[in-house]
N, C-alpha and C positions, 0 to 999 in steps of 0.2 A: 207313359199315358196309353190308355187302351183306346184303340181305334174303333169307332162304331162302323157298322157296315149296313149298306142297303141290300135288300133282297133282290138280286139281279144277275142277269147273264150278259156277257159281252157278245151280242149277235152281230151279223154282217150289217144289219141296218143301222145300229147304233154307232159302229165304226165308220160307217159312210157318213153319218150326221157329224161325228167329231172331225173327220178329214176334210169333208166338203166345206164346213164353216171355218176351219183353219186356213183355208186359201185367203181369207181376209187378212191374215198374217203375212202370207206370201206376197200379197199385194203392197203391203207396207215395206217388208223387206226388200223387195224388188227395187222399190224407189229409192230406199236408203243406199243400196248398192250401185244403182245405176248413175247417181248424180255426180259422184266423184270421178268416175271413169270418163263420162261425157265431158265434164268440166276441164279434163286434160286433153281432150281431142282437139287437134290442130284445126280440123274442119269446122268444128263447132265454134272455136274461139275466133277464127277468121270471120265467120258469119255474124256473130253476135258481140264478140268482145275482142276486137282487133287490137286494142291497146294492151291487153293482157297478152296476147300472141306476140306482139313485139317484144314486150317485157321477157317473155319466156325464152325467145331467141337469143336474148343476151343474159342468159341464166347465170353466168359467172360473175355478173355484177353484184349479185345478192342472192344466195342459195335460199334464204328464208322468205324472201319478199316477192318472188316472181309471180305468184298467183293472187297477191293481195289486191282484191278488187271488190267494192262493196256491192256492185251490181251483180257480178259473178256469184257472190255469196248469197244475194237475194234470190238467184235462180234456185238455190237449194232451199233457203229459209222460208220463202213465200209459202211453200206447201204446209209448213207446220203452223204458220200464222193462220192460214185458212182453216186448217183442222182445229185449232184451238177454238175458233168461233163455232165451227160446225158441231163440235162435240155436245155443246149445250142443246142445239136443235135435235141433234141425235138422241139425247136423253129423253126428250118429250116424245120423239117418234117412237123410240123403243117402249116407252110406257104406254102410249095411246094406240099404236099400231101393232106392237109386237116386235120380238127380236128378228124374227125371220123376215119380215117386210123391210125392216131398217137395213138389214145386210143386203137385200136385194136393191135398196136404193143406193147404198154405197158402191156396189158393182157398177150400176148404170152410170153414175157420175165418173167413176174411175175410168171407165172405158172411153167416156167422152174426152177426158183429160188426156189419154193416151193418144187419141186420134188427133186432137188439136196440137199437142206437142210435136207429134211427128211431122205434121204439115206446117209448123210454124215457119213464117218468113220474116218476122220482125220481133222485136223483144216484148211488144204488147201481147202478141199471140203466145209467145213463149211462156211468159208470166201468167197469163190467164189460164193456159193449160195447167201450169203448176197449182193454180188455185183450185181448178176442178179436181186435180189429184189430191189436193189437201181436204176438200170437201169429202171425197171418197174415203180417205184415210180417217178423217174424224168420225165419220158415222161407222166405219168398220171396226176401228179400235175401241169405240165405245161399246159396241154390241157384241163382237165376237168373244171377248173374254168372259162377258157375263153370260152369254149363251153356253158356252163350254162349262162353265162352273155350275149352271143350273140344271144341265142334263147329265152331269157326271154323277156316279155313285160316290158316296162319301169316301170309301176306301181307295178310290182311284182319282179323286178330285184334283189333286196336285198335278199328277201326270197328264190328265186330260187337259187341264188348262194350259199346261206348258207346251201343248201341241201348237198353240198360238205362237209362242215365242220360237218353237223349233221351225215353224213355217216362216217366220221372219227370217231366221238364219239361213233357211234354204233359199228364200228369195234373194238374200244378199249374195250367197254363193252363185246362183244363177245369173244374177246381174253381172257379176265379175267375169264369169265365163262369156256372157254376151258381149261385154265390153272388149274383151280380149279378141273375140271373133270378129266384131264390127270395126275395131280400130284400124284395120287395114282396108276397109271397104269405103273407098274415096269417091265422091265427097259426102255420101249420105249415110255413113255408118251410124253416126249420132242419131239420125232419124230412126233407123231401125232399132237401136237401143231403147228409145223412148217408146216407140210404137209397140214393142213387144210386151209392154206392161199391160196391154189389153188382154193377154192370155189368162193370167191368174184371176183377173177381175171377171173374164168370161166364164171361167170354171165356177167361181163363186155365184155368178148369175144363174147359171144352169142348175147348180147345186141347190139354191134356194126353192126350187120347184120340187125337189126331192125330199129335203129334210122337213121335220115337223118343227112347230114353235115350241117353246119350253112349257112345260105343264104350268109352272109358276106364272108365266106371262098370260097363258090362256085363262087360268083361273082368276087371275087378277083383273082381266077384262070381261069377266062374267060368263066365261065358257067352260063351265065346270065339267060337263060331260065330255067335251073335246080334250080338256086338261087331263081327265082321268085316262082316256083312251090313249093319249100321247104318253102318259107316264107308263102304262102297260107296254107301249111299243118300244120305248127307249130302255126299258128295264129287261125286256124279253120274258117277263113272268106275269102271271095274273094277280098273284098275291102282293098287291101294293098298297093295301088299305092304310097300314100304319103310316107309310111316307105320305100317302095323299092327305091323311088327316093333318099332319105337320104343315103341309102346304096350306091347307084350308085355314088353320089357325094363324099362319103367318099372314095370309092375305087379309083375314078379318081384322087382325091388329093394324095392318098397314092402312086400312080404310079409315082408321081413326085420325090419320094424318092427311089433311087436306092439301097443304102446301109443303111438298117435300124439301124444296131448296131453302124455305124458311126454317124448316125443322132441323136443318143442319147447323144452326146456330145453338141449339139446345145443348146443354152440358153433356148428355149422354152421347151425343153425335160428334162431339170434338175429338175423341181419341181415334176413331177410325178415319175421320177427316184429316186430321193432322198427320197421321201415319201415311195415309194414301198420297197426299200431296208431298210430303218429305221424301217418300220413296221415289217418286218421280224426278224430284230435284236432284237427289243423290245419284240416281241411275244415269242422269245425263253428265253430272259433274264427276263421274268416274272417268270421263273423257272418251267413252266408248264410241260415241257417234262421230267425234273429231277423227278417230281412226277409221270408222266404217265409211264415212262420207268421203273423206279425202285420202284413203289409204294409197291410191296410185300416185297422187301428188305428193304425199308424205314420202313415199319411197323414192320418187324422183329427187325430191330434195336431198335425201341421203346419198344420191350419186347413182342410183340405178337408171338403166335406160327405160324408155317408155314401156317397151314390151316386157322387161324384167319386173317393172314395178306393178304391172297388171298381174303378172304371174304370182308375185309375192302377195298381192291382195287376194287372189284365188286361194293362196295357201292359208292365209289367216282365216278366209271365209270357210274353208273346209273344216279348219279347227274349231271354228264357231258352231257349225251344224253338229259334229260329232259330240262336242262338250255339252251341248244342250240335250242331246240324247241321254247323257250321263244324268243329268237333272231329272229327267223323266223317270229313271230308274230309281234314283235315291231320295227324291223329294218327300214321298210319303212313308219312307223308312227312317231317313235321318232327321227330317224336319226342316222347317225354313230358316230358323235363327242360326243354327249351326253352319249351314251352308253360306249364309251372308257373312258371317264372321270370318270363317275360313278364307273365303274369297278376298276379303279386304286385306288380309296379310299377304296373300299371293299378288294381288294387283299392286299393293304398295311396293313390294320389292321390285317388280317388273318396271314399274313407271320410275322409280328413282334410279334404277340401273340405266334405263334408256336415256333418261335426263343427263346422268353423269357421262355416259360415253359421247352423247352429242355435244355437251358443254365442252368437253376436253378435246375432241377429235374433229368436230365438223365445224370449220371456220365459214365466215360469211361467203368466201369466194373459193373455198377449196372443196374437195370431195372426201367422202369417207372411204377409209381403207376397206377392200372388198371382204376381208374376214370379219372386221368389225360390223360392216353393214349386214352380213349374215347373222352375227350375233344379235343385232338389233331386231331383225326380222323374228328370230326365235323368241326374243323377249316380247315382242308384240304378240306372238302366238300364246305364250304362257299367260300374258295379261288377258287376251281374248278368251282363252280357255276358262279362266276363273270366273270372269264376268258371265260367260255363257250358262254355266251351271248354277248361278247364283242371282245376281242383281238384275240380270236381264229378264228371265221368266218370272222370278219372284216379284218384280217390280209391277207385273200385271196380275199375278195370282193373288197375291195378298189383299190388294184393295177390292178385287172381285168377290172375296169370300168373307170380308169382315164387316160390311154394312148390312143392317137389317133391310128387309124387303121394302118397308116404307120409304127409305132413303136410298136404296141400292143404285138405281139409275142416275139420281141427282148427284150422289156422292161420287160415283165412278166417272161422271162427266167432269168434275172437278179434278179427279186424278188424271184423266186423258187430257184435259186442257192444260193442266200443269206440265204434263210430259211434252206437249207440243209447244208450249211456250218455251220451255228451257232447251228443247231441241232446236228450236229456231234461234235461240240466243247463241247456242254453241255453233250452229250452221253458219250464222252471220258473223260470228266473232273469231273462229278458230284461225283462218288464214291471216287475219290481222294480228292476232296474238302470236302466231308463229313468226310473223315479220317483226314485231316489236319485242317480244320477250324471247324468241329463238328457243333454244334448248330448255330454258327454264319454264316454258309452257307446261312441260311434263312435271316439274316440281309443283306447279300450281295444282294440277290435278291430284298430286300425291297428297297434298294437304287436305283436300276434300276427302279422299278415301280414308285418311286416318279419323276424320270427324264421323264419317259414315259408320266405321266399326265401332265407335262409342255409342253412337245412336242405336245400332242393332243390339249391343250388350244391355243397354240400360233402359230403352224405351219399347222395344219391340216384343209383343207377346208371341208365344208359339201357338200357331193355329192348326197344326197337324192333327187330323183325326176328329176335329170338333165340327158337328153340323153347322151349316151357315146360318140357320136361324137359332143357334144357341150360343153364338159368340158372345153376346152381352154377359150371360151367366157364367160361361166357362173361360172366357179369356179376359175381358176387359175388367170385370168385377174382381178378379183375382190377381190382377197385375198390381205390383207394389206402387207404381206411380199413377196409373189411370184410375185405380179403383176409388180414388178420392173424389171423382166427379160423379159417382153413382150413389 
């Protein structure tokens, strides 16, 4: 496949736009990483979940069930339920107000959530703080990937969009470091962990006064001259007429659609909508967020002490960051589809191996042999590695580039809300699954990974090097399954 190119230079300004916007991903990642560590801190449990703390002290009674508590899991999952609802409002805001203002709104609400969570004195304040976090995540996750896709040159679109996921992984890694540092700060270490969430959102807030809105968004809102000026600024060249005419044509076509959400029910909208939503379902049913949310808890279940479990989580978080960098380098060379299929093979082997080791060697009341525990940590790292260069970043990249302009924000809202829904499901269910299914939890996720591999082989088009406004002609109409709808 020949990759088309935009006439562009990578300037300091456009790099600044990419990085500052990607701090929306760091907000999301920090929260993913911070939740599990805070959930395992004794001071936090004593303050809000004393029953769980009592059960934890008698851990030998049942390795798999000591953290099983629906309210504790609601502490994590409430954010994603709020983000699910918020993503639809974010879609409207991104269309009417633009991408930049919507990201600004995300940062403000997220800062409020950080302050309220850090000051929480009861469960109501704690959960309400999580809801504010969720609204910020919903607005940020809806807008940042779209922003990055719309400002990126074709030849670098995959790499630029994956900056969002890279910053998610950096956020997780930083959160693990913060949890490790604050776990010994009694009795308010958990408050520090939650309060530090204001930092990445503060950077995004300030960044929104530096970056430009996307040319596509400006033109769609009737600001053609500003859109043309913005395109010149982010491309670093003055010869942008050909690309600007493509944007004008796409906007003109989008004006024919008065109700974007209703238009998603049209046959031509079904392929990108189905792909976008299924990618989110599959991304969560790899089991990745079960690992990331509860990594310290999971490693404690395997017999690690609290500080050792946090160090193991840091190790897997570092692997996550490095492997996402691999994706940035190869995604526009290898393509999306090959990365997804390769990763399914690697994740499947890792998950099955973890399940077999735990099923055979970790009893309800025993501990795992130290050497086997290290093997499990290494298997977790190989699993995280493959996810990080495939289903993690591509789950956001592919939906952001496959919808036509007229349904782009509406379609991506369904992708974000689906992601948040199934993230909440996993967050709410994992500790209970670990209690009821024990090691077989990993076989459950393995089955899903096998299904995902088949999905990638037979239903996913390759979108590498195709302009986002040419997806219908170049991807969907040529796909052996989806072309029947056109």
